[in-house]
C-alpha positions as CSV (number, residue, x, y, z in Angstrom):
1,M,0.0,0.0,0.0
2,K,2.7,2.4,0.9
3,V,4.7,1.4,-2.2
4,R,1.7,2.2,-4.4
5,I,1.3,5.6,-2.8
6,L,5.0,6.4,-3.3
7,I,4.8,5.4,-7.0
8,A,1.8,7.6,-7.6
9,A,3.5,10.6,-6.0
10,L,6.5,10.2,-8.1
11,A,4.4,9.9,-11.2
12,A,2.5,13.1,-10.3
13,L,5.8,15.0,-9.7
14,F,7.2,13.9,-13.1
15,A,4.0,14.9,-14.9
16,L,4.2,18.4,-13.3
17,Q,7.8,19.0,-14.4
18,S,7.0,17.9,-18.0
19,G,4.2,20.3,-18.2
20,V,6.3,23.3,-17.1
21,A,9.0,22.5,-19.7
22,S,6.4,22.2,-22.5
23,A,4.9,25.5,-21.5
24,A,8.3,27.3,-21.8
25,D,9.0,25.8,-25.2
26,S,5.6,26.9,-26.5
27,R,6.3,30.5,-25.5
28,T,9.7,30.7,-27.5
29,P,9.1,30.8,-31.3
30,V,11.5,28.8,-33.4
31,K,12.8,30.7,-36.5
32,P,13.5,28.7,-39.7
33,A,17.1,28.3,-40.7
34,T,18.1,30.6,-43.7
35,A,21.2,30.9,-45.9
36,K,22.3,34.1,-44.1
37,T,22.0,32.3,-40.7
38,K,24.0,29.4,-42.0
39,A,26.7,31.7,-43.4
40,A,26.9,33.5,-40.1
41,K,27.2,30.3,-38.2
42,A,29.8,28.9,-40.6
43,P,33.4,29.4,-39.6
44,I,35.2,32.0,-41.6
45,K,38.5,30.6,-43.0
46,T,39.6,32.0,-46.3
47,A,38.2,35.5,-46.1
48,A,40.5,36.6,-43.2
49,T,43.6,34.7,-44.3
50,P,44.8,36.9,-47.3
51,P,44.6,40.3,-45.6
52,A,46.5,38.8,-42.6
53,K,49.2,37.6,-44.9
54,K,49.4,40.9,-46.8
55,A,49.6,42.8,-43.5
56,A,52.4,40.5,-42.3
57,T,54.2,40.9,-45.7
58,G,53.8,44.7,-45.4
59,V,55.3,44.7,-42.0
60,R,58.3,42.6,-43.2
61,K,58.8,45.0,-46.1
62,A,58.7,48.0,-43.8
63,E,61.3,46.4,-41.6
64,K,63.5,45.9,-44.6
65,G,63.2,49.4,-45.7
66,G,60.6,48.7,-48.4
67,T,57.3,50.3,-49.0
68,V,53.8,49.0,-48.2
69,A,52.0,51.4,-50.4
70,K,50.4,49.8,-53.5
71,P,52.4,50.8,-56.6
72,V,50.7,53.1,-59.0
73,R,50.7,52.1,-62.6
74,A,52.4,54.7,-64.8
75,A,50.2,56.4,-67.4
76,K,50.8,55.5,-71.0
77,T,53.1,57.9,-72.9
78,P,51.8,59.2,-76.2
79,R,53.6,57.9,-79.3
80,A,54.9,61.3,-80.2
81,A,56.4,61.8,-76.7
82,R,58.0,58.3,-76.9
83,Q,59.5,59.1,-80.2
84,A,60.8,62.4,-78.9
85,Q,62.4,60.7,-76.0
86,V,64.1,58.1,-78.2
87,S,65.3,60.8,-80.6
88,S,66.7,62.9,-77.7
89,K,68.6,59.9,-76.4
90,A,70.1,59.1,-79.8
91,P,73.7,60.4,-80.2
92,T,74.2,63.2,-82.6
93,T,77.1,62.3,-84.9
94,R,79.1,64.6,-87.1
95,V,79.3,63.6,-90.7
96,S,82.9,62.6,-91.4
97,L,85.0,60.3,-93.5
98,R,85.8,58.0,-90.7
99,K,85.4,54.7,-92.4
100,P,88.3,52.4,-91.5
101,A,89.0,49.3,-93.6
102,A,87.6,46.0,-92.3
103,A,91.1,44.7,-91.8
104,A,92.0,47.8,-89.7
105,L,88.9,47.4,-87.6
106,A,89.9,43.8,-86.8
107,V,93.1,45.0,-85.3
108,A,92.1,48.2,-83.5
109,P,88.8,50.0,-84.1
110,A,89.0,53.7,-84.6
111,A,86.6,54.2,-81.7
112,A,89.0,52.5,-79.4
113,L,91.7,55.0,-80.4
114,A,89.7,58.0,-79.2
115,N,90.8,59.6,-75.9
116,E,93.8,57.3,-75.7
117,P,97.0,59.4,-75.5
118,D,99.4,56.4,-75.8
119,T,97.6,53.6,-77.7
120,P,100.1,51.0,-78.9
121,L,100.9,50.9,-82.5
122,A,98.6,48.6,-84.5
123,L,99.0,47.7,-88.1
124,D,96.3,46.8,-90.7
125,A,96.5,43.9,-93.1
126,G,98.7,46.0,-95.4
127,G,101.2,46.8,-92.7
128,M,100.1,50.4,-92.3
129,P,99.4,52.0,-88.9
130,V,95.8,52.1,-87.8
131,L,94.9,55.8,-87.1
132,G,91.9,57.5,-85.5
133,S,91.9,60.4,-87.9
134,S,89.6,60.0,-90.8
135,A,91.9,61.8,-93.3
136,F,95.6,62.1,-93.2
137,Y,98.7,62.8,-95.4
138,V,102.3,62.2,-94.4
139,V,105.0,63.2,-96.8
140,N,108.8,63.7,-96.9
141,Q,109.0,67.4,-97.7
142,R,112.5,67.2,-99.1
143,T,111.7,64.4,-101.7
144,G,108.0,64.7,-102.1
145,E,107.6,61.0,-101.3
146,V,104.2,60.2,-99.8
147,L,104.7,58.0,-96.8
148,L,101.1,57.6,-95.6
149,E,97.8,58.8,-96.8
150,R,94.0,58.3,-96.6
151,N,91.4,60.6,-98.1
152,A,94.2,62.9,-99.1
153,T,92.2,64.8,-101.7
154,E,88.9,65.1,-99.8
155,V,87.9,68.7,-99.2
156,L,87.1,69.2,-95.5
157,P,86.7,72.1,-93.0
158,I,90.1,73.0,-91.5
159,A,89.2,75.1,-88.5
160,S,92.2,77.0,-86.9
161,I,94.7,75.5,-89.4
162,T,93.5,78.6,-91.2
163,K,95.7,80.7,-89.0
164,L,98.9,79.5,-90.8
165,M,97.6,81.4,-93.9
166,T,96.6,84.3,-91.7
167,A,100.1,84.6,-90.4
168,M,101.6,84.4,-93.9
169,V,99.4,87.2,-95.2
170,V,100.2,89.4,-92.2
171,L,103.9,88.9,-92.7
172,D,103.8,89.3,-96.5
173,A,102.2,92.7,-96.0
174,G,105.3,94.0,-94.2
175,L,103.2,95.7,-91.5
176,S,104.9,97.0,-88.4
177,L,105.0,94.2,-85.8
178,S,105.2,96.8,-83.0
179,E,102.0,98.6,-84.0
180,P,99.4,98.4,-81.2
181,I,96.2,96.6,-82.0
182,V,93.1,96.8,-79.9
183,I,90.5,94.1,-79.3
184,T,87.0,95.4,-79.9
185,D,83.5,94.0,-80.0
186,E,84.0,93.3,-83.7
187,D,86.4,90.5,-82.7
188,I,83.7,88.7,-80.6
189,D,82.8,85.4,-82.0
190,Q,79.2,85.7,-83.2
191,L,79.3,82.5,-85.2
192,K,80.3,79.8,-82.7
193,G,80.0,81.8,-79.5
194,T,83.5,80.9,-78.3
195,G,85.1,82.8,-75.5
196,S,88.5,84.4,-75.2
197,R,90.9,85.6,-72.5
198,L,91.6,88.7,-74.5
199,A,89.0,91.0,-73.0
200,L,87.6,93.9,-74.9
201,G,89.9,96.9,-74.9
202,T,93.1,94.7,-74.6
203,T,95.9,96.4,-76.5
204,L,98.8,94.3,-77.7
205,A,101.5,94.7,-80.4
206,R,100.9,93.0,-83.7
207,E,103.7,90.7,-82.9
208,E,102.0,89.5,-79.7
209,M,98.7,89.1,-81.5
210,L,100.4,87.0,-84.1
211,Q,102.0,84.7,-81.6
212,L,98.8,84.2,-79.6
213,A,97.0,83.4,-82.8
214,L,99.6,80.7,-83.8
215,M,100.6,79.4,-80.4
216,S,97.3,79.5,-78.5
217,S,94.9,79.7,-81.4
218,E,93.4,82.9,-80.1
219,N,90.5,83.8,-82.3
220,R,90.1,87.4,-81.2
221,A,93.8,87.9,-82.0
222,A,93.4,86.5,-85.5
223,S,90.3,88.6,-86.0
224,A,92.1,91.8,-84.9
225,L,95.0,91.0,-87.3
226,A,92.5,90.7,-90.2
227,R,90.7,94.0,-89.3
228,H,94.0,95.9,-89.1
229,Y,95.0,94.8,-92.6
230,P,95.0,97.5,-95.3
231,G,91.5,97.5,-96.7
232,G,90.0,95.7,-93.7
233,E,88.9,92.1,-93.3
234,A,87.4,91.8,-96.8
235,A,90.7,92.7,-98.4
236,F,92.5,90.3,-96.0
237,V,90.4,87.3,-96.9
238,E,90.9,88.1,-100.6
239,A,94.6,88.2,-100.0
240,M,94.4,84.8,-98.3
241,N,92.7,83.2,-101.3
242,V,95.2,84.8,-103.7
243,K,98.0,83.4,-101.7
244,A,96.4,80.0,-101.8
245,R,96.3,80.1,-105.6
246,L,99.9,81.2,-105.8
247,L,100.9,78.1,-103.6
248,G,98.8,75.8,-105.8
249,L,96.2,75.1,-103.2
250,W,93.4,74.4,-105.6
251,N,91.1,72.7,-103.1
252,T,91.5,75.5,-100.5
253,R,89.0,78.4,-99.8
254,F,89.0,81.0,-97.0
255,H,86.1,83.1,-95.7
256,D,87.7,84.5,-92.5
257,G,91.0,84.7,-90.8
258,T,90.1,82.7,-87.6
259,G,88.9,79.3,-89.0
260,L,85.6,79.5,-87.0
261,N,83.8,79.6,-90.4
262,P,83.3,76.0,-91.5
263,A,83.4,77.3,-95.1
264,N,87.2,77.5,-94.7
265,V,88.1,74.2,-96.4
266,S,91.1,72.4,-97.8
267,S,92.4,68.9,-98.4
268,P,95.2,67.1,-96.5
269,R,97.4,67.3,-99.6
270,D,96.8,71.0,-99.9
271,L,97.5,71.5,-96.2
272,A,100.9,69.7,-96.6
273,K,101.8,72.4,-99.1
274,L,100.6,75.1,-96.7
275,V,102.7,73.7,-93.9
276,A,105.8,73.5,-96.1
277,A,105.3,77.1,-97.3
278,S,104.8,78.4,-93.7
279,A,108.0,76.7,-92.6
280,S,109.9,79.3,-94.7
281,Y,108.8,82.1,-92.3
282,P,111.1,82.2,-89.3
283,L,108.5,83.9,-87.1
284,I,105.9,81.3,-87.9
285,R,108.4,78.6,-86.9
286,E,109.2,80.4,-83.7
287,F,105.7,81.4,-82.7
288,S,103.9,78.2,-83.6
289,T,106.3,76.0,-81.6
290,A,106.8,78.3,-78.5
291,H,105.8,76.7,-75.2
292,E,104.2,79.8,-73.6
293,R,104.0,83.5,-73.4
294,Y,102.9,86.0,-70.8
295,V,101.1,89.1,-72.0
296,P,99.5,92.0,-70.1
297,V,95.7,92.1,-70.1
298,H,94.1,94.9,-68.2
299,G,97.1,95.2,-65.8
300,R,97.5,91.5,-65.2
301,M,100.1,89.1,-66.8
302,L,98.3,86.2,-68.3
303,R,100.0,83.0,-69.4
304,F,99.1,81.6,-72.8
305,G,100.3,78.1,-73.7
306,N,100.7,76.1,-76.9
307,T,97.7,74.0,-77.9
308,N,100.0,71.2,-79.2
309,S,101.5,69.4,-76.2
310,L,104.1,67.7,-78.5
311,V,106.1,70.8,-78.8
312,R,107.1,70.5,-75.2
313,S,108.3,66.9,-75.6
314,P,112.1,66.4,-75.9
315,E,111.4,63.4,-78.2
316,W,110.1,65.6,-80.9
317,A,111.9,68.1,-83.2
318,I,109.0,70.2,-84.5
319,S,109.5,73.2,-86.7
320,V,105.9,74.2,-87.5
321,S,102.8,73.3,-85.6
322,K,99.1,74.2,-85.6
323,T,96.0,72.6,-84.2
324,G,92.4,73.2,-85.0
325,Y,88.9,72.4,-83.9
326,I,85.3,73.2,-84.7
327,S,82.5,70.6,-84.6
328,E,82.4,70.4,-88.4
329,A,86.1,69.8,-88.7
330,G,86.8,67.6,-85.8
331,R,90.2,67.8,-84.1
332,C,93.0,68.6,-86.6
333,L,96.8,68.8,-86.3
334,V,99.4,69.7,-88.9
335,M,103.2,69.7,-88.2
336,Q,106.6,69.8,-89.8
337,T,108.8,67.5,-87.8
338,W,112.3,66.0,-88.4
339,L,112.9,62.3,-88.5
340,H,116.3,60.9,-89.5
341,Q,117.4,64.4,-90.5
342,Q,114.5,64.6,-92.9
343,P,111.6,67.1,-92.8
344,V,108.4,65.2,-92.6
345,V,105.0,66.9,-92.9
346,M,102.1,65.3,-91.0
347,V,98.5,66.3,-91.7
348,L,95.9,64.7,-89.4
349,M,92.3,65.7,-89.9
350,D,88.8,64.9,-88.5
351,S,89.7,63.2,-85.2
352,N,86.9,62.8,-82.8
353,G,88.8,62.2,-79.5
354,R,90.5,64.7,-77.4
355,Y,93.9,63.0,-77.6
356,T,93.5,61.2,-80.9
357,R,95.3,63.7,-83.1
358,T,98.5,63.7,-81.0
359,A,98.2,60.0,-80.4
360,D,98.0,59.5,-84.2
361,A,101.2,61.6,-84.6
362,K,103.0,59.4,-82.1
363,R,101.8,56.3,-84.0
364,V,103.0,57.7,-87.3
365,R,106.4,58.5,-85.8
366,K,106.7,55.1,-84.2
367,W,105.7,53.4,-87.5
368,L,108.3,55.4,-89.4
369,E,111.0,54.6,-86.9
370,Q,110.1,50.9,-86.8
371,V,108.8,50.0,-90.3
372,G,109.5,53.0,-92.5
373,T,113.0,53.8,-91.3
374,Q,114.6,52.8,-94.6
375,R,112.1,54.8,-96.6
376,V,112.9,58.0,-94.7
377,A,116.7,57.5,-94.2
378,A,117.3,56.6,-97.8
379,A,115.8,59.8,-99.1
380,P,119.2,61.6,-99.8
381,Q,120.3,58.8,-102.1
382,R,117.1,59.0,-104.1
383,I,117.5,62.7,-104.6
384,G,120.9,62.2,-106.3
385,G,119.5,59.3,-108.5
């Protein structure tokens, strides 16, 4: 009896608890599962991983001195602008005759000879020295034998080689060498815009002007010499061309006394005659080979040196020397030098390196001493034959 009562009580208690739980569940509505709900409940794996890696990469770049900022893509350049950029980067070359033979290029390219003051002597397939000048002419002045030549009859701008003719015309006129000459604004280079250490108002004797024109290639000095010629500059230029005809320089034309005008032209063969003729003037020999001279300019003594460094070398015996340079002519050098007691005239034209013309002269001299010694030394015997 007691057991039955106990079981009934337990059953009532269980029924009471089940009713309370059912009532609570009936008051809380159950929402149906949706895609958004499932996505929210799903664990996020891939979405957060790339930004985290990028952030970590950015930190490492910043630590290494890099930049975290996203690079900005450059805007496209118009075709015209790109072509302008390409053309501006392309090197501007001067038209010249510099076309060495293929055999010479295989030994020592002309480009390799530029700016090399002491390039070793190299010979081409014919046994001739490889030079960096595009046109040259080397002749034994006493016998007339041509020792070396290339493009010897080509007519080219001659730059300040002009001043050898300027000096001859001045000396032929018999003008007073002590007469004072003044540098004026008429002597300023309006063609090439070159400068000068002879300031406006500088007054020097004609002799000093002549030496500065030959030794230091002073353009204002040469211009002043032409202006102070009887009849002025026009008469002076006419006298230069008449002198050229008298010397048989048929490929030579002059338009001014400085050489700044690229219309002053000649050929290597003509210039050899010009050097030989100028060697007969003692003052040209003295002034063109002098090492230096000090002259007063506005109360100061200024030093002017020779533009040809070879005249200061004890290894050379140079009687006449003249250098020249404008962009149209390249770097030029003419000399009368002595080898084996023989006067040898060297004409080197259109060199494009700073030291090429003097280096070429050294190569020619070395070649004549090593290979052409018999040709030069045997000259007196050929004269008698």
